[in-house]
C-alpha positions in Angstrom: -5.9 -11.3 -6.1 -6.9 -8.9 -3.4 -8.3 -5.5 -4.4 -8.5 -2.8 -1.6 -10.3 0.4 -2.5 -9.8 3.4 -0.2 -11.2 6.9 -0.4 -9.6 10.0 1.2 -12.1 12.9 1.6 -14.5 11.1 -0.8 -17.2 8.6 -0.4 -16.8 5.7 -2.8 -20.2 4.9 -4.4 -21.1 1.5 -5.8 -20.9 2.9 -9.3 -17.5 4.3 -8.7 -16.3 1.0 -7.2 -17.6 -1.0 -10.3 -15.9 1.5 -12.6 -12.6 1.1 -10.8 -12.8 -2.7 -10.7 -13.6 -2.9 -14.5 -10.7 -0.6 -15.4 -8.2 -2.3 -13.1 -9.3 -5.8 -14.5 -8.7 -4.5 -18.0 -5.2 -3.4 -17.1 -4.3 -6.5 -15.1 -5.4 -9.2 -17.6 -2.0 -9.0 -19.2 -0.2 -10.5 -16.2 -1.1 -13.5 -14.0 1.2 -13.1 -11.0 -0.6 -10.2 -9.2 -0.9 -10.7 -5.5 -2.7 -7.6 -4.3 -3.9 -4.2 -5.6 -4.4 -1.1 -3.4 -6.3 1.7 -5.0 -6.7 5.1 -3.3 -9.0 7.8 -4.5 -8.6 11.3 -3.0 -9.9 14.8 -3.4 -7.8 17.9 -2.6 -9.7 21.1 -3.3 -10.2 21.0 -7.1 -7.8 18.1 -7.8 -9.2 14.6 -8.1 -6.4 12.1 -7.6 -6.2 8.3 -8.1 -3.3 6.1 -7.0 -2.7 2.4 -7.3 0.0 0.1 -6.0 0.1 -3.4 -7.6 2.1 -6.0 -5.7 3.7 -8.4 -8.1 6.0 -11.3 -7.3 9.3 -9.6 -6.6 8.2 -6.1 -7.5 5.7 -3.3 -6.7 4.3 -1.1 -9.4 3.0 2.4 -8.3 1.0 4.6 -10.6 -0.8 7.9 -9.9 -3.0 10.2 -12.0 -4.9 13.4 -11.2 -7.3 15.7 -13.0 -10.5 17.7 -12.5 -12.8 14.7 -12.9 -12.4 11.5 -10.9 -13.5 9.2 -13.8 -11.0 10.8 -16.1 -8.3 10.3 -13.5 -9.3 6.6 -13.2 -9.1 6.2 -17.0 -5.7 7.8 -17.1 -4.6 5.6 -14.2 -5.7 2.4 -15.9 -3.8 3.3 -19.1 -0.6 4.1 -17.2 -1.0 0.9 -15.2 -1.4 -1.2 -18.3 1.7 0.2 -19.8 3.7 -0.4 -16.6 2.6 -4.0 -16.3 3.3 -4.7 -20.0 6.7 -3.2 -19.6 7.4 -5.4 -16.5 6.2 -8.5 -18.3 8.3 -7.8 -21.4 11.3 -7.2 -19.3 10.8 -10.6 -17.5 10.4 -12.4 -20.7 13.5 -10.8 -22.2 15.6 -11.7 -19.1 14.4 -15.3 -19.1 15.2 -15.7 -22.8 18.6 -14.0 -22.5 19.7 -16.2 -19.6 18.9 -19.4 -21.3 19.1 -22.8 -19.6 21.7 -25.5 -19.1 20.8 -27.1 -22.4 21.9 -23.9 -24.3 25.3 -23.7 -22.6 28.3 -25.4 -23.9 29.8 -28.2 -21.8 33.6 -28.4 -21.4 35.2 -31.7 -20.5 38.4 -31.8 -18.6 40.8 -34.5 -19.5 
């Protein structure tokens, strides 16, 4: 899993980097098939914004959060990301169970 952390109009300190990594790891431990994660932290006047794009197999999940404090934005981002990843995982499990396999299908013989 690749983690890219980018800052727009903000310098990313080691403490901020560790905080983002710990929150993202907490959110992504629910799903194993994560290829890459791109996190962007930006500041626009009084708005602190955090965005993440998670590249899964067959899908991309994009989440953004903003607020007046960067750490609060990162917390909100991690919570939203965890919900989105769990939703994607549950959808995959449901589709796999609904389709079934060849052993679950009836076989018709032609005479």
